[in-house]
N, CA, C and O atoms as a GROMACS GRO file, in nm:
protein
  480
    1MET      N    1   2.740  21.629  12.035
    1MET     CA    2   2.658  21.517  11.990
    1MET      C    3   2.743  21.393  11.972
    1MET      O    4   2.701  21.283  12.008
    2ARG      N    5   2.863  21.410  11.914
    2ARG     CA    6   2.948  21.293  11.891
    2ARG      C    7   2.991  21.228  12.022
    2ARG      O    8   3.005  21.106  12.028
    3ASP      N    9   3.012  21.309  12.125
    3ASP     CA   10   3.054  21.252  12.253
    3ASP      C   11   2.943  21.169  12.317
    3ASP      O   12   2.970  21.069  12.384
    4VAL      N   13   2.819  21.209  12.296
    4VAL     CA   14   2.706  21.132  12.349
    4VAL      C   15   2.698  20.998  12.278
    4VAL      O   16   2.672  20.896  12.343
    5ILE      N   17   2.720  20.995  12.149
    5ILE     CA   18   2.712  20.871  12.073
    5ILE      C   19   2.821  20.773  12.118
    5ILE      O   20   2.796  20.653  12.125
    6LEU      N   21   2.938  20.822  12.147
    6LEU     CA   22   3.049  20.734  12.182
    6LEU      C   23   3.061  20.706  12.332
    6LEU      O   24   3.150  20.632  12.373
    7ARG      N   25   2.975  20.763  12.412
    7ARG     CA   26   2.985  20.746  12.556
    7ARG      C   27   2.952  20.604  12.601
    7ARG      O   28   3.019  20.550  12.689
    8VAL      N   29   2.852  20.541  12.543
    8VAL     CA   30   2.812  20.406  12.582
    8VAL      C   31   2.894  20.305  12.502
    8VAL      O   32   2.897  20.311  12.379
    9ARG      N   33   2.959  20.214  12.571
    9ARG     CA   34   3.040  20.111  12.504
    9ARG      C   35   2.950  20.001  12.452
    9ARG      O   36   2.853  19.964  12.519
   10PRO      N   37   2.978  19.945  12.334
   10PRO     CA   38   2.888  19.851  12.268
   10PRO      C   39   2.849  19.726  12.347
   10PRO      O   40   2.733  19.687  12.340
   11TRP      N   41   2.937  19.662  12.421
   11TRP     CA   42   2.901  19.539  12.491
   11TRP      C   43   2.872  19.560  12.639
   11TRP      O   44   2.865  19.463  12.714
   12SER      N   45   2.857  19.682  12.682
   12SER     CA   46   2.831  19.707  12.824
   12SER      C   47   2.684  19.677  12.857
   12SER      O   48   2.598  19.679  12.769
   13PRO      N   49   2.657  19.650  12.984
   13PRO     CA   50   2.517  19.628  13.023
   13PRO      C   51   2.429  19.750  12.993
   13PRO      O   52   2.310  19.735  12.962
   14TRP      N   53   2.487  19.870  13.004
   14TRP     CA   54   2.408  19.991  12.977
   14TRP      C   55   2.365  19.998  12.831
   14TRP      O   56   2.262  20.058  12.800
   15ALA      N   57   2.442  19.938  12.742
   15ALA     CA   58   2.404  19.937  12.601
   15ALA      C   59   2.275  19.858  12.580
   15ALA      O   60   2.187  19.899  12.505
   16PHE      N   61   2.266  19.745  12.647
   16PHE     CA   62   2.147  19.662  12.632
   16PHE      C   63   2.027  19.720  12.708
   16PHE      O   64   1.913  19.704  12.666
   17VAL      N   65   2.054  19.787  12.819
   17VAL     CA   66   1.947  19.857  12.891
   17VAL      C   67   1.893  19.970  12.805
   17VAL      O   68   1.772  19.991  12.798
   18ALA      N   69   1.983  20.044  12.741
   18ALA     CA   70   1.939  20.152  12.652
   18ALA      C   71   1.855  20.098  12.537
   18ALA      O   72   1.754  20.158  12.501
   19ALA      N   73   1.896  19.986  12.480
   19ALA     CA   74   1.819  19.926  12.370
   19ALA      C   75   1.681  19.885  12.418
   19ALA      O   76   1.582  19.909  12.349
   20ALA      N   77   1.673  19.825  12.535
   20ALA     CA   78   1.543  19.783  12.588
   20ALA      C   79   1.454  19.903  12.616
   20ALA      O   80   1.334  19.898  12.588
   21LEU      N   81   1.510  20.010  12.670
   21LEU     CA   82   1.429  20.129  12.696
   21LEU      C   83   1.378  20.193  12.568
   21LEU      O   84   1.264  20.239  12.562
   22VAL      N   85   1.461  20.196  12.466
   22VAL     CA   86   1.418  20.254  12.338
   22VAL      C   87   1.307  20.169  12.277
   22VAL      O   88   1.214  20.222  12.218
   23ILE      N   89   1.317  20.037  12.291
   23ILE     CA   90   1.213  19.950  12.237
   23ILE      C   91   1.082  19.965  12.316
   23ILE      O   92   0.974  19.962  12.256
   24VAL      N   93   1.091  19.982  12.446
   24VAL     CA   94   0.969  20.008  12.525
   24VAL      C   95   0.903  20.138  12.481
   24VAL      O   96   0.781  20.143  12.468
   25LEU      N   97   0.982  20.241  12.459
   25LEU     CA   98   0.927  20.367  12.410
   25LEU      C   99   0.864  20.350  12.272
   25LEU      O  100   0.757  20.404  12.246
   26ALA      N  101   0.929  20.275  12.186
   26ALA     CA  102   0.874  20.251  12.052
   26ALA      C  103   0.744  20.171  12.059
   26ALA      O  104   0.652  20.195  11.982
   27ALA      N  105   0.736  20.076  12.152
   27ALA     CA  106   0.612  20.000  12.168
   27ALA      C  107   0.498  20.089  12.215
   27ALA      O  108   0.383  20.071  12.175
   28SER      N  109   0.530  20.185  12.300
   28SER     CA  110   0.428  20.281  12.345
   28SER      C  111   0.378  20.366  12.229
   28SER      O  112   0.258  20.389  12.215
   29VAL      N  113   0.471  20.412  12.147
   29VAL     CA  114   0.432  20.491  12.030
   29VAL      C  115   0.351  20.406  11.933
   29VAL      O  116   0.254  20.454  11.874
   30GLN      N  117   0.390  20.280  11.916
   30GLN     CA  118   0.317  20.190  11.827
   30GLN      C  119   0.175  20.167  11.878
   30GLN      O  120   0.082  20.156  11.799
   31GLU      N  121   0.158  20.161  12.008
   31GLU     CA  122   0.024  20.145  12.065
   31GLU      C  123  -0.062  20.267  12.032
   31GLU      O  124  -0.182  20.252  12.007
   32VAL      N  125  -0.004  20.386  12.032
   32VAL     CA  126  -0.078  20.505  11.992
   32VAL      C  127  -0.119  20.493  11.845
   32VAL      O  128  -0.232  20.528  11.809
   33PHE      N  129  -0.028  20.444  11.761
   33PHE     CA  130  -0.063  20.422  11.619
   33PHE      C  131  -0.180  20.325  11.605
   33PHE      O  132  -0.268  20.346  11.523
   34VAL      N  133  -0.179  20.220  11.685
   34VAL     CA  134  -0.286  20.120  11.679
   34VAL      C  135  -0.419  20.182  11.721
   34VAL      O  136  -0.523  20.152  11.663
   35VAL      N  137  -0.415  20.267  11.823
   35VAL     CA  138  -0.538  20.334  11.868
   35VAL      C  139  -0.598  20.418  11.756
   35VAL      O  140  -0.720  20.426  11.743
   36PHE      N  141  -0.512  20.480  11.675
   36PHE     CA  142  -0.561  20.560  11.563
   36PHE      C  143  -0.597  20.476  11.442
   36PHE      O  144  -0.645  20.530  11.342
   37GLY      N  145  -0.574  20.344  11.447
   37GLY     CA  146  -0.621  20.255  11.341
   37GLY      C  147  -0.520  20.219  11.234
   37GLY      O  148  -0.558  20.159  11.134
   38THR      N  149  -0.394  20.252  11.251
   38THR     CA  150  -0.295  20.212  11.151
   38THR      C  151  -0.251  20.068  11.173
   38THR      O  152  -0.252  20.018  11.286
   39LYS      N  153  -0.213  20.002  11.064
   39LYS     CA  154  -0.167  19.863  11.074
   39LYS      C  155  -0.023  19.850  11.029
   39LYS      O  156   0.016  19.749  10.970
   40LEU      N  157   0.057  19.952  11.058
   40LEU     CA  158   0.199  19.947  11.028
   40LEU      C  159   0.268  19.889  11.150
   40LEU      O  160   0.305  19.962  11.242
   41TYR      N  161   0.287  19.758  11.151
   41TYR     CA  162   0.328  19.688  11.271
   41TYR      C  163   0.467  19.729  11.320
   41TYR      O  164   0.489  19.734  11.441
   42PHE      N  165   0.559  19.758  11.230
   42PHE     CA  166   0.696  19.786  11.269
   42PHE      C  167   0.733  19.934  11.253
   42PHE      O  168   0.851  19.968  11.260
   43ALA      N  169   0.637  20.021  11.232
   43ALA     CA  170   0.664  20.160  11.198
   43ALA      C  171   0.747  20.233  11.303
   43ALA      O  172   0.844  20.300  11.268
   44SER      N  173   0.711  20.222  11.426
   44SER     CA  174   0.783  20.298  11.529
   44SER      C  175   0.912  20.231  11.572
   44SER      O  176   0.993  20.292  11.642
   45PHE      N  177   0.933  20.109  11.531
   45PHE     CA  178   1.052  20.037  11.576
   45PHE      C  179   1.175  20.065  11.489
   45PHE      O  180   1.288  20.049  11.536
   46PHE      N  181   1.156  20.107  11.365
   46PHE     CA  182   1.271  20.141  11.281
   46PHE      C  183   1.353  20.255  11.341
   46PHE      O  184   1.475  20.240  11.353
   47PRO      N  185   1.292  20.368  11.379
   47PRO     CA  186   1.373  20.473  11.442
   47PRO      C  187   1.433  20.429  11.575
   47PRO      O  188   1.543  20.473  11.610
   48ALA      N  189   1.364  20.344  11.649
   48ALA     CA  190   1.416  20.296  11.777
   48ALA      C  191   1.542  20.214  11.757
   48ALA      O  192   1.637  20.226  11.834
   49ILE      N  193   1.544  20.131  11.655
   49ILE     CA  194   1.662  20.050  11.629
   49ILE      C  195   1.777  20.138  11.581
   49ILE      O  196   1.893  20.114  11.617
   50LEU      N  197   1.747  20.238  11.503
   50LEU     CA  198   1.851  20.330  11.460
   50LEU      C  199   1.909  20.405  11.580
   50LEU      O  200   2.031  20.420  11.590
   51ILE      N  201   1.826  20.452  11.669
   51ILE     CA  202   1.873  20.523  11.788
   51ILE      C  203   1.957  20.430  11.877
   51ILE      O  204   2.062  20.470  11.926
   52ALA      N  205   1.909  20.307  11.897
   52ALA     CA  206   1.984  20.213  11.979
   52ALA      C  207   2.120  20.182  11.917
   52ALA      O  208   2.220  20.171  11.988
   53SER      N  209   2.123  20.169  11.786
   53SER     CA  210   2.250  20.139  11.717
   53SER      C  211   2.346  20.257  11.722
   53SER      O  212   2.466  20.239  11.738
   54LEU      N  213   2.294  20.377  11.707
   54LEU     CA  214   2.380  20.494  11.715
   54LEU      C  215   2.434  20.517  11.856
   54LEU      O  216   2.551  20.549  11.873
   55LEU      N  217   2.348  20.500  11.955
   55LEU     CA  218   2.389  20.527  12.092
   55LEU      C  219   2.484  20.422  12.148
   55LEU      O  220   2.579  20.455  12.219
   56ALA      N  221   2.459  20.295  12.116
   56ALA     CA  222   2.533  20.189  12.185
   56ALA      C  223   2.595  20.085  12.093
   56ALA      O  224   2.645  19.984  12.142
   57GLY      N  225   2.595  20.107  11.965
   57GLY     CA  226   2.666  20.018  11.874
   57GLY      C  227   2.582  19.906  11.815
   57GLY      O  228   2.462  19.894  11.843
   58ALA      N  229   2.647  19.826  11.734
   58ALA     CA  230   2.580  19.719  11.662
   58ALA      C  231   2.519  19.611  11.753
   58ALA      O  232   2.408  19.566  11.726
   59PRO      N  233   2.588  19.568  11.860
   59PRO     CA  234   2.524  19.466  11.945
   59PRO      C  235   2.391  19.513  12.003
   59PRO      O  236   2.297  19.435  12.016
   60SER      N  237   2.385  19.640  12.038
   60SER     CA  238   2.260  19.695  12.091
   60SER      C  239   2.151  19.698  11.984
   60SER      O  240   2.036  19.667  12.013
   61GLY      N  241   2.188  19.735  11.862
   61GLY     CA  242   2.092  19.736  11.753
   61GLY      C  243   2.040  19.597  11.719
   61GLY      O  244   1.922  19.580  11.691
   62ILE      N  245   2.129  19.499  11.720
   62ILE     CA  246   2.087  19.362  11.694
   62ILE      C  247   1.997  19.312  11.806
   62ILE      O  248   1.897  19.245  11.781
   63PHE      N  249   2.033  19.343  11.930
   63PHE     CA  250   1.949  19.306  12.043
   63PHE      C  251   1.811  19.370  12.032
   63PHE      O  252   1.710  19.304  12.059
   64ALA      N  253   1.806  19.496  11.994
   64ALA     CA  254   1.678  19.566  11.978
   64ALA      C  255   1.594  19.501  11.868
   64ALA      O  256   1.473  19.487  11.882
   65THR      N  257   1.659  19.462  11.759
   65THR     CA  258   1.588  19.396  11.650
   65THR      C  259   1.529  19.264  11.697
   65THR      O  260   1.412  19.234  11.672
   66LEU      N  261   1.610  19.184  11.765
   66LEU     CA  262   1.563  19.054  11.812
   66LEU      C  263   1.457  19.067  11.920
   66LEU      O  264   1.371  18.979  11.933
   67LEU      N  265   1.461  19.173  11.996
   67LEU     CA  266   1.360  19.197  12.098
   67LEU      C  267   1.228  19.245  12.036
   67LEU      O  268   1.120  19.217  12.089
   68THR      N  269   1.238  19.316  11.926
   68THR     CA  270   1.119  19.373  11.862
   68THR      C  271   1.029  19.266  11.801
   68THR      O  272   0.907  19.276  11.811
   69ILE      N  273   1.087  19.166  11.740
   69ILE     CA  274   1.007  19.068  11.666
   69ILE      C  275   0.903  18.998  11.756
   69ILE      O  276   0.786  18.998  11.719
   70PRO      N  277   0.940  18.940  11.870
   70PRO     CA  278   0.835  18.880  11.953
   70PRO      C  279   0.737  18.980  12.012
   70PRO      O  280   0.620  18.948  12.035
   71ILE      N  281   0.784  19.102  12.037
   71ILE     CA  282   0.692  19.204  12.091
   71ILE      C  283   0.585  19.237  11.988
   71ILE      O  284   0.466  19.242  12.022
   72VAL      N  285   0.625  19.260  11.865
   72VAL     CA  286   0.527  19.292  11.761
   72VAL      C  287   0.437  19.173  11.734
   72VAL      O  288   0.316  19.189  11.717
   73TRP      N  289   0.494  19.054  11.729
   73TRP     CA  290   0.415  18.934  11.703
   73TRP      C  291   0.310  18.914  11.812
   73TRP      O  292   0.195  18.879  11.783
   74TRP      N  293   0.348  18.937  11.937
   74TRP     CA  294   0.256  18.913  12.047
   74TRP      C  295   0.155  19.026  12.064
   74TRP      O  296   0.036  19.000  12.083
   75ALA      N  297   0.200  19.150  12.058
   75ALA     CA  298   0.114  19.262  12.097
   75ALA      C  299   0.040  19.329  11.982
   75ALA      O  300  -0.067  19.384  12.004
   76PHE      N  301   0.095  19.325  11.860
   76PHE     CA  302   0.036  19.407  11.755
   76PHE      C  303  -0.020  19.330  11.637
   76PHE      O  304  -0.110  19.380  11.569
   77MET      N  305   0.029  19.210  11.610
   77MET     CA  306  -0.027  19.133  11.499
   77MET      C  307  -0.151  19.061  11.547
   77MET      O  308  -0.154  19.007  11.658
   78PRO      N  309  -0.255  19.059  11.464
   78PRO     CA  310  -0.379  18.996  11.508
   78PRO      C  311  -0.363  18.845  11.524
   78PRO      O  312  -0.293  18.783  11.444
   79PRO      N  313  -0.425  18.787  11.622
   79PRO     CA  314  -0.497  18.846  11.734
   79PRO      C  315  -0.399  18.902  11.835
   79PRO      O  316  -0.294  18.844  11.862
   80ALA      N  317  -0.434  19.015  11.890
   80ALA     CA  318  -0.344  19.084  11.983
   80ALA      C  319  -0.328  19.005  12.112
   80ALA      O  320  -0.422  18.941  12.159
   81PHE      N  321  -0.210  19.011  12.168
   81PHE     CA  322  -0.174  18.949  12.294
   81PHE      C  323  -0.189  18.797  12.292
   81PHE      O  324  -0.232  18.736  12.390
   82ALA      N  325  -0.151  18.739  12.178
   82ALA     CA  326  -0.148  18.593  12.164
   82ALA      C  327  -0.047  18.558  12.056
   82ALA      O  328  -0.036  18.626  11.954
   83PHE      N  329   0.025  18.450  12.080
   83PHE     CA  330   0.118  18.400  11.978
   83PHE      C  331   0.043  18.300  11.890
   83PHE      O  332   0.023  18.185  11.929
   84GLU      N  333   0.002  18.345  11.774
   84GLU     CA  334  -0.064  18.258  11.676
   84GLU      C  335   0.034  18.235  11.561
   84GLU      O  336   0.126  18.315  11.542
   85PRO      N  337   0.015  18.129  11.486
   85PRO     CA  338   0.103  18.109  11.369
   85PRO      C  339   0.094  18.228  11.274
   85PRO      O  340  -0.014  18.284  11.252
   86LEU      N  341   0.208  18.263  11.217
   86LEU     CA  342   0.213  18.378  11.127
   86LEU      C  343   0.166  18.338  10.987
   86LEU      O  344   0.188  18.226  10.942
   87SER      N  345   0.101  18.432  10.922
   87SER     CA  346   0.060  18.410  10.783
   87SER      C  347   0.179  18.440  10.692
   87SER      O  348   0.282  18.489  10.737
   88ALA      N  349   0.163  18.412  10.564
   88ALA     CA  350   0.270  18.441  10.469
   88ALA      C  351   0.300  18.591  10.463
   88ALA      O  352   0.416  18.631  10.453
   89ALA      N  353   0.196  18.674  10.471
   89ALA     CA  354   0.216  18.819  10.470
   89ALA      C  355   0.291  18.865  10.596
   89ALA      O  356   0.374  18.955  10.589
   90ASP      N  357   0.261  18.803  10.710
   90ASP     CA  358   0.332  18.838  10.833
   90ASP      C  359   0.479  18.798  10.826
   90ASP      O  360   0.565  18.872  10.872
   91TYR      N  361   0.507  18.681  10.768
   91TYR     CA  362   0.647  18.642  10.748
   91TYR      C  363   0.719  18.742  10.660
   91TYR      O  364   0.834  18.778  10.687
   92ASP      N  365   0.652  18.787  10.555
   92ASP     CA  366   0.713  18.888  10.468
   92ASP      C  367   0.743  19.017  10.544
   92ASP      O  368   0.849  19.077  10.525
   93ARG      N  369   0.650  19.059  10.630
   93ARG     CA  370   0.672  19.181  10.709
   93ARG      C  371   0.792  19.165  10.802
   93ARG      O  372   0.873  19.256  10.816
   94VAL      N  373   0.803  19.048  10.864
   94VAL     CA  374   0.915  19.025  10.956
   94VAL      C  375   1.046  19.024  10.881
   94VAL      O  376   1.145  19.082  10.926
   95VAL      N  377   1.049  18.957  10.765
   95VAL     CA  378   1.172  18.951  10.687
   95VAL      C  379   1.213  19.090  10.639
   95VAL      O  380   1.331  19.124  10.645
   96MET      N  381   1.119  19.169  10.591
   96MET     CA  382   1.152  19.304  10.547
   96MET      C  383   1.200  19.390  10.664
   96MET      O  384   1.289  19.473  10.648
   97PHE      N  385   1.141  19.370  10.780
   97PHE     CA  386   1.186  19.442  10.899
   97PHE      C  387   1.330  19.403  10.935
   97PHE      O  388   1.411  19.490  10.966
   98VAL      N  389   1.360  19.275  10.931
   98VAL     CA  390   1.496  19.229  10.964
   98VAL      C  391   1.596  19.284  10.863
   98VAL      O  392   1.705  19.327  10.901
   99LEU      N  393   1.561  19.282  10.736
   99LEU     CA  394   1.652  19.336  10.633
   99LEU      C  395   1.674  19.486  10.651
   99LEU      O  396   1.788  19.534  10.645
  100GLY      N  397   1.568  19.560  10.673
  100GLY     CA  398   1.581  19.704  10.696
  100GLY      C  399   1.660  19.734  10.823
  100GLY      O  400   1.740  19.827  10.826
  101SER      N  401   1.636  19.656  10.926
  101SER     CA  402   1.709  19.676  11.051
  101SER      C  403   1.858  19.644  11.034
  101SER      O  404   1.943  19.713  11.090
  102ALA      N  405   1.887  19.540  10.958
  102ALA     CA  406   2.027  19.505  10.933
  102ALA      C  407   2.099  19.619  10.861
  102ALA      O  408   2.214  19.650  10.893
  103LEU      N  409   2.033  19.680  10.766
  103LEU     CA  410   2.093  19.794  10.698
  103LEU      C  411   2.114  19.912  10.792
  103LEU      O  412   2.220  19.975  10.790
  104MET      N  413   2.016  19.941  10.874
  104MET     CA  414   2.030  20.053  10.968
  104MET      C  415   2.140  20.028  11.070
  104MET      O  416   2.217  20.118  11.102
  105VAL      N  417   2.147  19.906  11.122
  105VAL     CA  418   2.252  19.874  11.219
  105VAL      C  419   2.389  19.884  11.154
  105VAL      O  420   2.483  19.935  11.214
  106SER      N  421   2.400  19.837  11.030
  106SER     CA  422   2.529  19.845  10.958
  106SER      C  423   2.571  19.990  10.936
  106SER      O  424   2.686  20.026  10.961
  107PHE      N  425   2.479  20.072  10.889
  107PHE     CA  426   2.513  20.212  10.864
  107PHE      C  427   2.542  20.287  10.994
  107PHE      O  428   2.632  20.372  10.998
  108ALA      N  429   2.469  20.257  11.101
  108ALA     CA  430   2.497  20.320  11.230
  108ALA      C  431   2.634  20.278  11.281
  108ALA      O  432   2.707  20.360  11.338
  109ASN      N  433   2.670  20.153  11.261
  109ASN     CA  434   2.803  20.106  11.302
  109ASN      C  435   2.912  20.176  11.221
  109ASN      O  436   3.015  20.215  11.276
  110LEU      N  437   2.891  20.191  11.092
  110LEU     CA  438   2.988  20.264  11.009
  110LEU      C  439   3.001  20.409  11.054
  110LEU      O  440   3.111  20.464  11.056
  111TYR      N  441   2.890  20.470  11.089
  111TYR     CA  442   2.893  20.608  11.138
  111TYR      C  443   2.973  20.619  11.268
  111TYR      O  444   3.053  20.710  11.284
  112ARG      N  445   2.950  20.525  11.359
  112ARG     CA  446   3.027  20.526  11.485
  112ARG      C  447   3.175  20.509  11.459
  112ARG      O  448   3.257  20.575  11.522
  113GLU      N  449   3.211  20.421  11.366
  113GLU     CA  450   3.352  20.402  11.333
  113GLU      C  451   3.412  20.526  11.267
  113GLU      O  452   3.527  20.561  11.293
  114ALA      N  453   3.334  20.592  11.183
  114ALA     CA  454   3.383  20.716  11.120
  114ALA      C  455   3.405  20.825  11.224
  114ALA      O  456   3.502  20.900  11.215
  115ILE      N  457   3.317  20.834  11.321
  115ILE     CA  458   3.336  20.932  11.428
  115ILE      C  459   3.464  20.904  11.504
  115ILE      O  460   3.540  20.996  11.536
  116LEU      N  461   3.489  20.776  11.533
  116LEU     CA  462   3.613  20.741  11.602
  116LEU      C  463   3.735  20.777  11.520
  116LEU      O  464   3.834  20.826  11.576
  117LEU      N  465   3.732  20.754  11.390
  117LEU     CA  466   3.845  20.789  11.304
  117LEU      C  467   3.868  20.939  11.299
  117LEU      O  468   3.982  20.985  11.307
  118PHE      N  469   3.761  21.016  11.284
  118PHE     CA  470   3.775  21.161  11.276
  118PHE      C  471   3.812  21.223  11.409
  118PHE      O  472   3.865  21.334  11.414
  119ARG      N  473   3.784  21.154  11.517
  119ARG     CA  474   3.813  21.205  11.650
  119ARG      C  475   3.963  21.203  11.678
  119ARG      O  476   4.014  21.285  11.753
  120LYS      N  477   4.031  21.107  11.616
  120LYS     CA  478   4.176  21.093  11.640
  120LYS      C  479   4.258  21.189  11.561
  120LYS      O  480   4.381  21.188  11.571
   0.00000   0.00000   0.00000
């Protein structure tokens, strides 16, 4: 498992491709949540950002976070498939998502560094 985590280098093109693929998968899962009637806009994206950060490092996790915000704003926040001004509650959701994502990316980066230290 540790070798899989360290296989992708943080600034490589494959790191950003992996982040984009994980976000696409998370958007698909989020669409299933929407079909069932839940309004947890960022629910499926938290694990996706954690996976992207673990697999490809902090730059990939930050890229995934920045990619998620316009996707959720456009596709999942009402009205769907339109960029409308955000309400105060929507701003709060985005800020909490960014804070949670920053923590996950930081912890995933620390984990990758610990693996490197223990590997030597």
